[in-house]
C-alpha positions in Angstrom: 0.0 0.0 0.0 2.7 2.5 1.0 4.9 1.3 -1.9 2.1 2.1 -4.4 1.5 5.4 -2.9 5.2 6.3 -3.2 5.3 5.4 -6.9 2.2 7.5 -7.5 3.5 10.2 -5.4 6.2 11.1 -7.9 3.9 11.0 -10.8 1.0 12.9 -9.2 3.1 15.7 -7.8 5.1 16.0 -11.1 1.8 16.3 -13.0 0.5 18.9 -10.6 3.8 20.9 -10.5 3.8 20.8 -14.3 0.3 22.3 -14.5 1.0 24.9 -11.9 4.1 26.1 -13.7 2.4 25.9 -17.1 -0.3 28.3 -15.7 2.3 30.5 -14.0 2.2 31.0 -10.2 1.6 34.7 -10.7 -1.6 33.9 -12.6 -3.1 31.9 -9.7 -5.0 34.0 -7.2 -3.6 33.8 -3.6 -6.5 32.0 -1.9 -6.6 29.3 -4.6 -2.8 28.9 -4.4 -2.9 28.7 -0.6 -5.6 26.1 -0.7 -3.7 24.0 -3.2 -0.6 24.4 -1.0 -2.5 23.3 2.1 -3.8 20.1 0.3 -0.3 19.3 -1.0 1.3 19.9 2.4 -1.2 17.6 4.2 -0.7 14.9 1.6 3.1 15.0 2.2 2.7 15.5 6.0 -0.8 14.2 7.0 -2.2 15.5 10.2 -3.4 12.0 11.0 -3.6 8.7 9.2 -6.4 8.4 6.6 -8.4 6.1 8.8 -8.5 8.9 11.5 -9.4 11.7 9.1 -12.1 10.2 6.8 -15.7 11.1 7.6 -18.5 8.7 8.5 -21.6 8.7 10.6 -20.1 6.1 12.8 -16.9 8.1 13.6 -18.3 11.6 13.7 -21.8 11.1 15.2 -21.7 7.8 17.0 -18.2 8.3 18.5 -18.2 12.1 18.6 -15.1 12.7 16.5 -16.3 15.9 14.9 -12.7 17.0 14.1 -13.1 14.8 11.0 -15.4 17.5 9.5 -12.4 19.8 9.3 -9.8 17.2 8.3 -11.5 15.0 5.8 -11.7 17.5 2.9 -7.9 18.2 3.0 -6.6 14.7 3.0 -6.4 12.4 0.0 -6.0 8.7 -0.6 -3.2 8.9 -3.1 -1.3 11.2 -5.3 -3.6 10.8 -8.4 -6.6 11.5 -6.1 -4.8 14.7 -5.1 -3.7 15.6 -8.6 -7.2 15.4 -10.2 -8.8 17.3 -7.3 -6.2 20.1 -7.4 -6.3 20.4 -11.1 -10.0 20.9 -10.8 -9.4 23.4 -8.0 -7.1 25.5 -10.2 -9.6 26.0 -12.9 -12.6 26.7 -10.6 -10.6 28.7 -8.2 -9.1 31.1 -10.8 -12.6 31.8 -12.2 -14.4 32.2 -8.9 -11.8 34.0 -6.9 -11.5 36.6 -9.7 -15.3 36.8 -9.8 -16.0 37.0 -6.0 -12.8 38.4 -4.6 -10.3 36.7 -2.4 -11.9 37.4 1.0 -15.3 36.1 -0.1 -13.8 33.1 -1.9 -11.9 32.1 1.2 -15.1 32.4 3.2 -16.9 30.4 0.6 -14.3 27.6 0.7 -14.5 27.4 4.5 -18.3 27.2 4.6 -18.5 24.7 1.8 -15.8 22.5 3.4 -17.8 22.3 6.6 -21.3 22.1 5.1 -20.4 19.4 2.6 -19.4 17.2 5.4 -22.5 17.9 7.4 -24.8 17.3 4.4 -22.9 14.1 3.7 -23.6 12.9 7.3 -27.3 13.7 7.0 -27.6 11.9 3.6 -25.9 8.8 5.0 -28.0 8.8 8.1 -31.2 9.1 5.9 -30.1 6.2 3.7 -29.4 4.1 6.8 -32.9 4.7 8.1 -34.7 4.3 4.8 -32.9 1.1 3.8 -32.3 -0.2 7.3 -28.8 -0.9 6.2 -26.1 0.2 8.6 -23.4 0.0 6.1 -24.2 3.5 4.9 -23.2 4.8 8.3 -19.9 3.0 8.1 -18.8 4.4 4.7 -15.9 6.8 5.3 -15.2 9.6 2.8 -12.1 11.7 2.3 -10.9 14.3 -0.2 -11.7 17.7 -1.7 -14.0 16.5 -4.5 -17.3 17.2 -2.6 -16.3 20.8 -2.1 -15.3 21.0 -5.8 -18.7 19.8 -6.9 -20.2 22.7 -4.8 -17.8 25.1 -6.5 -18.8 23.8 -9.9 -22.4 24.6 -9.2 -21.5 28.1 -8.2 -19.3 28.6 -11.2 -21.9 27.2 -13.6 -24.4 29.6 -12.0 -22.4 32.6 -13.1 -21.9 31.0 -16.6 -25.3 29.4 -17.0 -25.5 30.1 -20.7 -22.4 28.1 -21.6 -21.7 24.4 -22.1 -19.3 21.8 -20.7 -17.9 19.0 -22.8 -18.2 15.6 -21.0 -16.8 12.7 -23.0 -17.0 14.8 -26.1 -20.7 15.7 -25.6 -21.7 19.3 -25.0 -23.8 19.6 -21.8 -25.5 22.8 -20.7 -23.7 24.1 -17.7 -26.8 23.9 -15.5 -26.9 20.2 -15.9 -23.2 19.4 -16.2 -22.6 18.7 -12.5 -25.4 16.1 -12.5 -24.1 14.3 -15.6 -20.6 14.3 -14.1 -21.9 12.9 -10.8 -23.4 9.9 -12.5 -20.5 9.3 -15.0 -17.8 9.5 -12.3 -19.6 7.0 -10.2 -20.1 4.6 -13.2 -16.5 4.9 -14.4 -15.0 4.8 -10.9 -17.3 3.0 -8.4 -14.8 3.6 -5.6 -15.7 7.3 -5.5 -18.2 8.6 -2.9 -21.4 9.2 -4.8 -23.0 10.6 -1.6 -20.1 12.9 -0.9 -20.3 14.4 -4.4 -24.0 14.7 -4.1 -23.6 16.5 -0.8 -21.3 19.1 -2.6 -23.9 19.7 -5.3 -26.6 20.2 -2.7 -24.5 22.7 -0.8 -23.8 24.6 -4.1 -27.5 24.7 -4.8 -28.2 26.0 -1.3 -25.8 28.9 -2.1 -27.1 29.7 -5.6 -30.8 29.0 -5.2 -31.3 28.7 -1.5 -30.8 30.8 1.7 -27.1 30.0 2.2 -25.7 33.1 0.5 -28.0 35.4 2.4 -27.1 33.7 5.7 -23.4 34.0 4.9 -23.7 37.7 4.2 -25.6 38.2 7.4 -23.0 36.3 9.4 -20.3 38.4 7.7 -22.0 41.6 8.9 -23.1 42.6 5.4 -26.0 45.1 5.4 -27.5 43.9 2.1 -27.5 47.4 0.5 -25.4 48.8 -2.2 -22.4 47.0 -3.7 -22.4 43.3 -2.9 -19.7 42.0 -0.6 -17.1 41.3 -1.8 -15.0 42.2 -3.8 -15.3 46.0 -3.6 -16.9 46.6 -0.3 -14.7 47.7 2.6 -16.1 47.7 6.1 -16.3 51.1 7.8 -16.0 53.0 4.5 -19.5 52.8 3.1 -21.2 56.1 2.6 -24.9 56.6 3.4 -27.2 56.9 0.3 -30.8 57.4 1.1 -32.0 55.6 -2.0 -30.7 52.4 -0.4 -33.1 52.8 2.4 -36.2 53.7 0.5 -36.0 57.5 0.9 -36.4 59.6 -2.2 -33.0 60.9 -3.5 -32.4 64.6 -3.7 -29.5 66.4 -5.1 -27.6 68.3 -2.4 -28.9 71.8 -1.7 -26.7 74.8 -2.7 -27.4 76.4 0.7 -26.0 74.5 3.7 -27.8 75.5 6.9 -27.1 73.0 9.7 -29.9 74.4 11.9 -32.7 73.8 9.3 -33.8 70.9 7.0 -32.9 71.2 3.3 -36.5 71.6 2.2 -36.9 75.0 4.0 -33.5 76.3 5.0 -34.7 79.8 5.9 -37.7 79.0 8.0 -37.8 75.7 9.8 -37.6 76.1 13.6 -36.6 79.8 13.5 -38.4 82.9 14.8 -39.2 85.8 12.4 -36.0 87.7 13.4 -33.8 84.6 13.1 -35.4 83.9 9.7 -34.6 87.4 8.5 -31.0 87.2 9.7 -30.6 83.7 8.1 -32.0 85.0 4.8 -29.6 88.0 4.8 -26.6 85.8 5.5 -27.6 83.4 2.8 -28.1 86.3 0.4 -24.7 87.7 1.2 -23.1 84.3 0.7 -24.7 83.9 -2.7 -23.7 87.4 -3.7 -20.1 86.6 -2.9 -20.0 83.6 -5.2 -22.3 84.8 -8.0 -24.8 87.5 -8.9 -27.3 84.8 -9.9 -29.0 82.2 -7.6 -31.5 79.6 -8.5 -34.8 79.1 -6.8 -37.3 76.2 -7.4 -39.0 78.3 -10.1 -36.1 79.7 -12.1 -33.4 82.3 -11.9 -33.5 85.7 -10.3 -30.9 88.5 -9.7 -29.5 89.3 -6.3 -28.4 92.7 -5.2 -29.3 93.9 -1.6 -32.6 92.2 -0.8 -35.2 94.1 1.2 -37.2 92.5 3.9 -40.2 92.4 1.6 -38.2 90.5 -1.0 -37.1 88.0 1.6 -40.6 87.4 2.8 -41.8 87.0 -0.8 -39.1 84.4 -1.4 -39.9 82.6 1.8 -43.6 82.5 0.8 -42.6 81.1 -2.6 -40.7 78.3 -0.9 -43.7 77.4 1.1 -46.0 77.4 -1.9 -43.6 75.5 -4.2 
């Protein structure tokens, strides 16, 4: 067993290294590259033996070893298992990380890694109860392929109009993951059908279900304006009333902190204060221009009399 793994080790890592350098390290986004590096590192230096990292209902639920939820996606059976998963990660990661931004893509990977394992346990438990066959609870899965199926659903969601070629046949992107799920299981029965199905379901929860909204809420995202990420920075968002259902108004040319913008001369002021505020505003307008706009048009400014000021105030009320 170890001898076979050692022979494959050289081939799998050589193929993966060749693909990475062919793409160019500078062309691989950082989160994708770091995830690839983590998987390769844990293949070379596993945190625990495979039998103690694979995920099953028996080990996780019956025996309470929930650490397997975190470990199982990042460990692989052999080098070719690692190679095919990481080659798939490169393609999906480059597309999605550039689309979503590095921070959100890292968040997505973390959530998908955890949820895929949880959904896998739920499916295996359901199969055990429906068939009354306890072997489903004993099946132990390991590897990143379940997460990759979830990422494929998300990627196809953003490119729903395209097509994927499977065995030379063009398959619409929206159906490609289902076709691949069946074909992979037929061509390689040793793969975890339920694990791959769990990844697809998690991807659908994100694209068509509540998962994306829940993730945004947990990340402290308000839900207004530019989607988070890639361009949203916490603490730097400016308030825009149209985001909150208020009618948008262009900023008023007169800035009076003591009065609302609708009636800058009158609101909350006595007659004397209104008169003084109007004179100050008139003098400010004269200093910048001899013309000032009202809601009805343009009128000339010189030295306004109290009657003119009262007339303009009346015009503002009736406009």
